[in-house]
VOGU-3710 file (C-alpha; in Angstrom, 3 decimals, decimal comma):
1> xxxxxxxxxx> -12,924/-2,703/-19,641  -11,551/0,867/-19,830  -8,347/1,536/-18,958  -9,493/3,862/-16,125  -11,782/1,349/-14,711  -8,929/-1,244/-14,527  -6,876/1,402/-12,779  -9,546/2,287/-10,553  -9,503/-1,393/-9,358  -5,859/-1,595/-8,902
11> xxxxxxxxxx> -5,858/1,806/-6,895  -8,666/0,282/-4,827  -6,765/-2,738/-4,073  -3,974/-0,965/-3,290  -6,045/1,227/-0,402  -4,535/4,516/-2,623  -8,378/5,436/-2,888  -10,495/6,836/0,231  -14,011/5,605/0,285  -14,793/9,252/-0,351
21> xxxxxxxxxx> -12,819/9,273/-3,479  -13,700/5,897/-4,616  -17,888/7,182/-4,158  -17,218/10,072/-6,340  -15,886/7,574/-9,237  -18,574/5,528/-8,788  -21,393/7,984/-9,036  -19,937/9,427/-12,079  -19,791/6,037/-13,528  -15,952/5,297/-13,703
31> xxxxxxxxxx> -15,991/2,062/-11,542  -18,966/-0,175/-10,322  -19,585/-0,293/-6,405  -19,901/-4,251/-6,908  -16,209/-4,378/-8,326  -14,568/-2,789/-5,296  -14,301/-5,520/-2,895  -14,952/-4,096/0,960  -16,618/-0,798/-0,625  -19,949/-1,637/1,072
41> xxxxxxxxxx> -18,732/-2,243/4,532  -19,684/-0,226/7,183  -17,519/2,411/8,548  -15,797/2,501/11,565  -17,614/4,433/14,589  -16,984/8,152/14,528  -14,058/9,229/16,782  -12,740/5,918/17,490  -9,079/5,140/17,421  -8,038/2,916/14,471
51> xxxxxxxxxx> -4,763/2,806/15,472  -5,110/1,746/19,278  -7,738/-0,470/17,714  -5,228/-2,448/15,252  -3,022/-3,004/18,033  -5,499/-4,136/20,284  -6,945/-6,682/17,690  -3,393/-7,584/16,944  -3,050/-8,790/20,523  -6,327/-11,053/20,208
61> xxxxxxxxxx> -8,101/-8,772/22,963  -10,913/-7,899/20,475  -13,155/-10,343/18,405  -11,384/-13,549/20,026  -14,264/-15,192/20,364  -15,509/-14,820/16,470  -12,191/-15,334/15,154  -11,516/-18,481/17,358  -14,875/-19,746/15,963  -13,680/-19,502/12,308
71> xxxxxxxxxx> -10,565/-21,089/12,856  -12,006/-24,021/14,602  -14,668/-24,674/11,749  -11,696/-24,263/9,684  -9,668/-27,011/11,102  -12,371/-29,424/11,387  -13,454/-28,951/7,718  -9,531/-29,873/7,039  -9,697/-32,730/9,426  -12,875/-34,000/7,739
81> xxxxxxxxxx> -11,376/-33,433/4,102  -8,045/-35,290/5,417  -9,924/-37,995/6,678  -11,837/-38,866/3,538  -8,837/-38,123/1,123  -6,826/-40,995/2,290  -6,427/-44,650/1,194  -9,585/-47,091/0,702  -8,002/-48,599/4,152  -8,542/-45,311/5,727
91> xxxxxxxxxx> -4,649/-44,682/5,946  -2,827/-41,391/5,330  -4,311/-37,875/6,128  -4,706/-35,364/3,581  -2,004/-32,722/3,993  -3,284/-29,110/5,017  -4,145/-26,895/1,943  -1,400/-24,430/1,484  -4,063/-21,716/1,518  -4,996/-22,359/5,057
101> xxxxxxxxxx> -1,085/-22,596/5,941  0,006/-19,279/7,578  3,980/-20,248/7,292  4,213/-18,767/3,453  3,118/-15,898/4,586  5,286/-15,547/7,300  8,225/-16,354/5,387  7,417/-13,982/3,053  7,005/-11,155/5,434  9,971/-11,951/7,153
111> xxxxxxxxxx> 11,864/-11,853/3,854  10,052/-8,407/3,367  11,376/-6,825/6,464  14,383/-7,892/6,368  15,281/-6,649/3,054  14,526/-3,133/4,640  16,165/-3,323/7,831  19,587/-1,971/6,574  17,824/0,933/5,353  17,942/3,317/8,646
121> xxxxxxxxxx> 15,448/6,329/7,355  12,458/4,844/9,198  14,414/4,533/12,362  15,854/7,860/11,979  12,675/9,310/11,266  10,868/7,774/14,569  13,757/8,903/16,580  12,791/12,212/15,920  9,671/12,007/17,423  10,052/9,625/20,302
131> xxxxxxxxxx> 12,623/7,273/21,833  12,802/4,120/19,662  14,712/0,850/20,155  14,028/-0,716/16,680  12,080/0,010/13,570  8,964/-1,314/15,120  8,943/1,308/17,810  10,008/3,712/15,179  6,681/2,791/13,108  4,686/3,190/15,945
141> xxxxxxxxxx> 5,760/6,388/16,603  5,474/7,857/12,926  2,054/6,038/12,924  0,692/7,714/15,884  2,340/11,285/15,395  0,063/14,041/14,525  0,870/15,761/11,141  1,553/18,975/12,756  5,110/17,043/14,686  5,583/14,407/11,681
151> xxxxxxxxxx> 5,969/16,943/9,107  8,637/19,021/10,304  10,056/15,885/11,565  10,219/14,569/7,739  11,291/17,605/6,135  14,207/17,898/8,943  15,177/14,594/8,186  15,293/14,753/4,326  17,223/18,415/4,722  19,874/16,443/6,608
161> xxxxxxxxxx> 19,735/13,527/4,306  17,782/13,376/1,254  18,505/10,031/0,395  16,291/9,226/3,102  12,979/9,951/1,011  13,953/6,777/-1,219  14,373/4,477/1,871  10,954/5,351/3,091  9,369/4,568/-0,270  11,181/1,593/0,025
171> xxxxxxxxxx> 9,743/0,527/3,509  6,411/1,633/2,263  6,365/-0,485/-1,041  4,026/-3,252/-0,211  3,654/-4,396/-3,906  5,545/-7,820/-3,458  2,681/-8,363/-0,885  0,159/-7,308/-2,987  1,475/-9,584/-5,856  1,838/-12,378/-3,405
181> xxxxxxxxxx> -1,690/-12,206/-2,149  -2,984/-11,979/-6,017  -1,164/-14,942/-7,018  -3,360/-18,052/-7,785  -0,823/-20,496/-6,243  -1,388/-18,597/-3,020  -5,242/-18,763/-3,264  -6,650/-19,215/0,224  -7,868/-17,730/3,542  -4,568/-16,548/4,447
191> xxxxxxxxxx> -3,937/-14,632/1,284  -7,545/-12,934/1,352  -7,161/-11,961/4,919  -3,393/-10,421/3,949  -4,734/-8,686/1,072  -7,813/-7,219/3,247  -5,500/-6,232/5,664  -3,065/-4,578/3,362  -5,720/-2,159/1,919  -7,976/-1,760/5,000
201> xxxxxxxxxx> -8,667/1,563/6,641  -10,210/-0,268/9,760  -8,230/-3,443/10,502  -11,620/-4,892/12,361  -13,258/-5,614/9,143  -10,720/-8,367/8,499  -12,273/-11,427/9,593  -9,050/-13,450/10,132  -6,997/-10,915/11,930  -7,243/-12,719/14,858
211> xxxxxxxxxx> -5,477/-15,695/13,290  -3,160/-13,867/11,133  -2,030/-12,060/14,157  -0,744/-15,184/15,740  2,436/-14,591/14,036  4,963/-11,916/14,875  5,403/-10,996/11,466  1,874/-9,780/10,933  2,157/-7,842/14,166  4,911/-6,179/12,830
221> xxxxxxxxxx> 2,904/-5,539/9,618  0,338/-3,974/11,858  3,232/-1,896/13,230  4,157/-0,469/9,860  0,692/0,405/8,229  -0,172/3,196/9,901  3,376/4,685/9,534  2,843/3,796/5,688  -0,376/5,712/5,622  1,261/8,658/7,612
231> xxxxxxxxxx> 4,153/8,869/5,021  1,851/8,820/2,141  -0,530/10,792/3,171  2,580/13,631/3,762  3,245/13,257/-0,376  1,000/16,154/-1,293  2,150/18,230/1,621  5,728/17,955/0,193  4,692/18,584/-3,102  2,468/21,702/-2,570
241> xxxxxxxxxx> 4,637/23,033/0,552  8,060/21,901/-0,107  7,871/22,327/-3,997  11,192/24,109/-4,372  13,063/21,999/-2,200  11,466/18,400/-3,452  14,075/18,386/-6,434  17,261/18,193/-3,794  15,558/15,325/-2,563  14,379/12,809/-5,357
251> xxxxxxxxxx> 17,832/11,195/-4,771  17,605/7,625/-5,803  18,364/5,279/-2,890  21,242/2,462/-3,008  20,836/-1,308/-3,511  17,464/-3,228/-3,843  15,599/0,059/-2,838  16,419/1,441/-6,250  14,300/-0,818/-7,695  11,092/0,663/-6,794
261> xxxxxxxxxx> 12,623/3,846/-6,572  11,258/5,528/-10,160  7,692/5,351/-8,914  7,943/7,819/-6,438  9,363/10,751/-8,869  7,108/9,712/-11,728  4,122/10,129/-9,528  5,412/13,681/-8,601  5,645/14,340/-12,093  2,002/13,081/-13,028
271> xxxxxxxxxx> 1,058/15,077/-10,661  2,771/18,236/-11,525  1,367/17,747/-15,187  -2,386/17,083/-13,856  -2,229/20,049/-11,624  -0,028/22,754/-13,761  -0,471/21,823/-17,481  -3,550/22,421/-19,710  -4,116/21,124/-23,184  -1,725/22,818/-25,465
281> xxxxxxxxxx> 0,159/24,586/-22,303  2,569/22,188/-21,172  4,030/23,170/-17,509  7,503/24,301/-17,541  10,255/21,687/-17,865  11,703/19,050/-20,421  9,848/16,383/-22,098  9,500/12,902/-20,751  8,217/9,835/-21,690  6,323/7,187/-19,679
291> xxxxxxxxxx> 6,334/4,779/-22,035  10,428/4,098/-20,992  8,944/2,994/-17,498  8,104/-0,583/-16,618  4,325/-1,241/-16,406  4,694/-2,002/-12,697  6,451/0,883/-11,719  4,173/3,249/-13,856  0,887/1,628/-12,381  2,664/1,772/-8,917
301> xxxxxxxxxx> 3,578/5,989/-9,609  -0,305/6,197/-10,873  -1,509/4,894/-7,787  0,448/7,473/-5,592  -0,297/10,331/-7,815  -4,079/9,821/-7,813  -4,333/9,407/-4,201  -2,593/13,178/-4,442  -5,083/14,703/-6,730  -7,870/11,826/-7,780
311> xxxxxxxxxx> -9,722/14,419/-10,222  -7,077/16,130/-11,952  -5,312/12,711/-12,683  -8,025/11,233/-13,579  -8,535/13,975/-16,109  -5,123/13,413/-17,368  -5,509/9,762/-18,523  -6,696/8,739/-21,606  -10,135/6,589/-20,537  -9,641/4,215/-23,475
321> xxxxxxxxxx> -6,449/2,720/-25,277  -5,725/-0,087/-27,610  -3,373/-1,735/-25,053  -5,698/-2,084/-22,145  -2,512/-3,039/-20,043  -0,672/0,196/-20,668  -2,114/3,617/-19,170  -1,670/6,286/-21,663  -1,983/9,986/-21,050  -4,177/12,903/-22,949
331> xxxxxxxxxx> -0,960/15,030/-23,159  2,570/15,016/-23,466  4,157/15,179/-19,883  6,815/17,596/-18,735  9,393/17,391/-15,577  10,480/20,427/-13,979  14,202/21,006/-14,881  15,174/20,933/-11,536  14,042/16,987/-11,212  15,478/13,832/-12,623
341> x> 13,118/10,741/-13,052
//
């Protein structure tokens, strides 16, 4: 498989491609529709409030009957399997398969949020938009804010505390959740449902959302996802409208947040080269080597960069390389002199 095709699958699974962007890539032969899960699902009704719909579904106010039937069917299946899996005398009931058990996903989300709660940037950003008692209220405020209010709030926060950018990036880093869902050890309807939720633009298309949202941790995730989309949508705005200040804001965070941090500045470097460079004419700056970046961070950087400039970034990538797991670039990359990656 071509490297670009593998990357498109990765981008789509991470929700970094819109349906229109994916349709463009499919149309021009860079990916196949059948290889993009959910690509053929119907669009939500025009003018629908997806965030309000998300919260309504999370509270079980919609699609409850369909979800309850699905849960009942799964429980009946488990019960029947358990009865048949005992001893010859009929004793013993088969333990419920891990893939049907919500508890591991709950523990995953609980640990995921706990690792981020000590970073105040999300609460600080939300507090600039509304009165927020905790990070969940802040996430709802950020996710529901119109861009004309969210952009100045974010810029003001970064001007007062540049390190907040890295903290917000940590809040929006869902790679541990994607990795958990993709792990064969967690295979089953819970992992499938969580993976669909992570990449869905319309939560109504997640068939087991009612079952998942029985857990408060999943409801917290439902609060966070719109805020994450709103923040990621502002990254190209930071690049284009606040380019001169961006170098001041690229400050690595402390603690665990530093692990995923390099992907964000590298995403801006990739966009910088894609938009301002040309074969034989690199943009102003010093040379950087992406080979020194961990593969998972490079894929994350590419995912973020492609969402900002899909056509330009795609043209910067070499479509086929000897190492199918390592993306390569068509020309050397340069970083602006005022940035550090």
